[in-house]
N, C-alpha and C positions, 0 to 999 in steps of 0.2 A: 129460344124456346117459344117466342111469340110468333104466331103464324104470320107469314109475309103479308097477307091481305090486311091484317090488323095493323101491322107496322106501317103499311102504305096509307091506310085510313088515318091513323094518328098523326103521321107526318103531314099529310095533306091538310088535316084539320088545323094543325099548328101553323103551317106556312100561310094558309088562306086566312087565318085570323090575324096575321101581322099587318101592320099599317104599311102604306106605300113608302114612307120614309125608311122604315125598318128594312123592307125588301130592297130598296135602292142602296142602303148601306151594305147589306149582306152581299149584294151582287157587284159591288165595286171592289176591285182588287186592292185599291189603296185605302179603302175605308172599312172593309168588312171586320177588321179587328176592333173597330170602335163599337161594334154591336154589343160586345160582351161575350160570354161563353154560352155554348150549346153543350149540355151535359147529359150523359146517361151514367148515373152512379152505380148501376148494376148492369153493365153493358153486355155481358155474355159475349156473343160473337159479333157484336157491334152492328146489329141489323138496323137499329134506329139511326145510328150515326151515318152508316153507309147510305141509307135512304134519304136522310135530310141533305147530305152532300149532293146526291144525285138530283134531287128535286131542285135545289138551289142552283146547281150547275146548269141545268136545263134553262132556268130563268135567266141566268147570267149570260149564257151563250146566245140567247135571243137578243140581248142588248149589246153584246160585244162581238166583234168579228175578227179581231186580231188574236191569233193563236198565242202570242206571247202574253197577252192579258189573261187568257184562260189559265195558262200555267202559273202566272203570278197569283191569280185568284185562288187556285187550288192550294198552292203553297201557303198562302196567308190563312186560308180556312183551316187547313190541317195543322198548321204551326201555331195558330193563335186563338182560334175560335172553338173548334170541336174537341171535346174532352170525354174520354171514357174511363170508367173505373170498374174493376172487378177484383174480387178477393181470390179468385182461382187463377193460378198461373196457366193452367190448361186453357181456360177461356180467353185469356189475353193472347196466347199463341194462336188460337182459332180466330180471334178477332183480327189479328194482324194479317192472317191468311185471307180472311173474308174481305178486308179492306183492300188488300192487294189484288184480289180477283176482280174488284170493281175498277181497277186501274188507278187507285189512289196510292201514291208512293210511300206514304208515311202516315202516322197517326199518333196523337197524344193519348196513349192508353197507359193507365197506371195500375199496378198491382197493389191494391189497398182494400181494406175493409171500410166501406162507406159508413157503417154504423159505429165504428170505433170511437170511443170517447176518451181513450188514453193510449199512450204509446206513439210510435213513429207515424202511424197512419193519420193520427189526429192533426199533426202539423200540416199535412197536405190537405185533408178534407176541410179543416177550418180555414185554410187560405182561400177557399172558394166562396166563403160566406158573402152574400150580397152581390156576387159577380155574375150569376147565371141568369140570362135573359130568356133562355128556352131550355126546359128540362123535359126530355123525352125518356120514358122508362116504363118498364114492367117490373115492379118491385118483386124481389124474391119472397115467396110465401113458405110458411111451414116452420121456420125457426121460432122458438119461444124464448123470451127473456123473463127473468124473475129475480127476486131478491135484490142484492146490492147493484146488479147491472141496471136496474130501473132507476136508481137514484141519480143517474147521470142525465136523465131526460126530463125536460119540463112537462112533457105530456103525462108523466107518471107522478110528478111531484107538485109543481105549482099549478098545473092545469086541471088537476083532480082534487076532490075534497079529501080523499085518502089514497094512499099508494096501492095500486092494484096488486094482486098476488102474482099476476103474469101478464105479459103483453106479447102479441105476435110481432114479428119483425116488420111486416108491412105497415103496421101502425106506427112503429118507431121511425120508419123511413119517411112518413109524412112530416114529422118534426124536422128531420134533416133537410127535406125539400124546402120547407119554409125558411130554414136558415140560409140555404144557398141562393134562393131566388133574390134577384135584384128588384127594387121597386118597379112595379109594372111588368115583372117577368111572368112567363107563362109556363104552366105545368100541364103536361099531357101524359 
């Protein structure tokens, strides 16, 4: 749902803000998994993920000329670095189709609720804490949380003087982003 020009701008902003050592790591098929994770926790059709792979692949191809290295790089990026989450099975299917249309043979896309604070989804989303070095996303808007649901978030309990009556999902996502980001990580 994010316009392609906005996706391109945001990915360009993120990649251009990376240091040379970070770019060198990401463009090296043997080292790219050392970078950490690139995450979209509300990936939809995976526009951000497809674009960041495309941009980094172009940079990598300028440095590497061996086609076997290109394949190894793509396999490492898709298998170890790039991660997408969405709570809609339909969106995950569309994301897999979108990724395939860009010529990417696979993707680490997970059907889960990124805002979940209990249940099976939490095991996965909590495992990402402190491991994300680049978080690219357009948070879902419009959902409202209230009552006991807010007690699971620091933004509603310890970060406020009193528990708010309600909070929008995009505000709760900010707390999750901070949980997932590694030290020095980037959120766009």
